[in-house]
C-alpha positions as CSV (number, residue, x, y, z in Angstrom):
1,M,96.8,89.2,134.4
2,A,98.2,92.3,136.2
3,T,101.9,92.8,135.8
4,G,102.5,95.8,138.0
5,E,101.1,97.5,141.1
6,L,97.4,97.7,140.8
7,T,95.7,101.1,140.6
8,E,93.0,102.1,143.1
9,L,90.2,101.1,140.7
10,E,92.0,97.9,139.7
11,T,92.3,97.0,143.3
12,A,88.6,97.6,143.8
13,I,87.7,95.3,140.9
14,E,90.0,92.6,142.2
15,K,88.4,92.9,145.6
16,I,84.9,92.4,144.1
17,V,86.0,89.3,142.3
18,T,87.8,87.9,145.4
19,V,84.8,88.5,147.6
20,F,82.4,86.8,145.1
21,F,84.6,83.7,145.0
22,T,84.9,83.7,148.8
23,Y,81.2,83.0,149.0
24,A,80.5,81.2,145.7
25,G,80.7,77.4,145.7
26,K,80.4,76.8,149.4
27,E,77.1,75.0,148.9
28,G,76.4,74.6,145.2
29,K,78.5,74.7,142.1
30,K,81.9,76.4,142.3
31,G,81.7,79.9,140.8
32,T,78.0,80.4,141.5
33,L,76.1,81.7,144.5
34,T,73.2,79.7,145.9
35,A,70.4,81.5,147.7
36,G,72.1,80.8,151.0
37,E,75.5,82.0,149.8
38,F,73.9,85.2,148.3
39,K,72.1,85.9,151.5
40,E,75.4,85.5,153.5
41,L,77.4,87.7,151.1
42,V,74.7,90.4,151.3
43,Q,74.4,90.3,155.0
44,L,78.1,90.3,155.7
45,Q,79.5,92.4,152.8
46,L,76.6,94.8,151.9
47,P,74.7,95.4,155.1
48,N,74.5,99.2,154.7
49,L,73.8,99.3,150.9
50,M,71.2,96.6,151.0
51,K,69.5,97.4,154.3
52,D,66.3,98.7,152.6
53,V,65.8,95.7,150.3
54,P,62.7,94.0,151.6
55,S,63.3,90.5,150.3
56,L,66.7,89.0,149.4
57,E,64.9,86.1,147.9
58,E,63.0,88.4,145.5
59,K,66.2,90.3,144.7
60,M,68.0,87.1,143.8
61,R,65.1,86.0,141.5
62,E,65.4,89.4,139.8
63,L,69.1,89.0,139.3
64,D,68.9,85.3,138.2
65,V,68.2,86.0,134.5
66,N,68.5,82.3,133.4
67,N,66.3,81.1,136.3
68,D,68.7,78.4,137.5
69,E,68.4,79.4,141.1
70,E,72.1,80.3,141.3
71,L,73.9,83.5,140.5
72,K,76.9,83.5,138.2
73,F,79.4,86.4,138.4
74,G,77.7,88.3,135.6
75,E,74.3,88.0,137.2
76,C,75.8,89.2,140.5
77,W,77.6,92.0,138.7
78,R,74.2,93.5,137.9
79,L,73.7,94.1,141.6
80,I,77.0,95.8,141.9
81,G,76.0,98.1,139.0
82,E,72.7,98.9,140.7
83,L,74.4,99.8,143.9
84,A,77.1,101.8,142.2
85,K,74.4,103.8,140.3
86,A,72.5,104.5,143.6
87,M,75.7,105.6,145.2
88,W,76.5,107.9,142.3
89,R,73.1,109.4,142.4
90,E,73.4,110.1,146.1
91,K,76.8,111.8,145.6
92,E,75.6,113.7,142.5
93,G,72.6,115.0,144.6
94,K,74.9,116.4,147.3
95,K,76.7,118.7,144.9
């Protein structure tokens, strides 16, 4: 897809996709996160941003819009959006 050197934002997007696929498919279907994979991803990759989430199981149910007990990339992307909004609000409040 990319034909030149990636920009800072493009690199960030590529990293998100790469991290997702690193965890997706270890247990269940390739390209989806099972509950165990989701928990591992959050604990290892989002320990600071998700430290106040009381239940990862409940968060996964909230994200799993089609209720198939797995998270596709689009469903997981909702979490990234939530975290980015929270980070934006925090930075906006510090101005």
